[in-house]
TIVEXLO-372426 format. One record per residue (C-alpha): residue in one letter; x, y, z negated. Coordinates in steps of 0.05 Angstrom, whole numbers, padded with zeros to 5 digits, always signed. Example, Ala and Ser with C-alpha at 12.3 -4.5 7.8 and 13.67 -1.06 7.14 Angstrom:
# TIVEXLO-372426
A+00246-00090-00156;S+00273-00021-00143;
//
This chain:
# TIVEXLO-372426
M+00786+01134-00784;K+00745+01076-00753;T+00678+01120-00745;A+00716+01174-00715;S+00746+01124-00663;K+00676+01090-00650;E+00654+01168-00637;L+00703+01175-00593;Q+00701+01117-00553;K+00619+01134-00557;L+00634+01199-00526;R+00681+01176-00474;T+00629+01125-00451;M+00581+01177-00442;A+00624+01229-00409;E+00639+01174-00357;T+00568+01162-00342;S+00541+01227-00346;L+00590+01264-00301;S+00622+01254-00234;K+00699+01244-00252;T+00737+01308-00236;A+00808+01324-00249;E+00788+01361-00311;L+00748+01298-00334;Q+00807+01260-00320;Q+00849+01301-00362;V+00795+01306-00423;L+00788+01224-00417;A+00869+01219-00420;Q+00876+01262-00485;I+00821+01217-00517;E+00859+01156-00499;A+00923+01193-00529;N+00880+01205-00592;L+00862+01137-00594;S+00921+01110-00584;R+00965+01156-00639;A+00913+01137-00688;E+00915+01061-00675;S+00997+01067-00677;Q+00995+01111-00747;K+00949+01053-00777;V+00999+01000-00752;I+01054+01044-00778;K+01019+01053-00846;K+01007+00972-00852;K+01076+00960-00842;N+01099+01008-00888;E+01045+00985-00949;K+01090+00913-00945;
//
């Protein structure tokens, strides 16, 4: 999971620097942020359930 999150963050950074911030790009970036947030939440829940 760490690798996927880092890769998504890397892709997001690349997209921000290479593309103008159009509405479509903003939507894609929002989806990436949502996916990262969801993954982090799932990790927290998993850790809580393991205790």
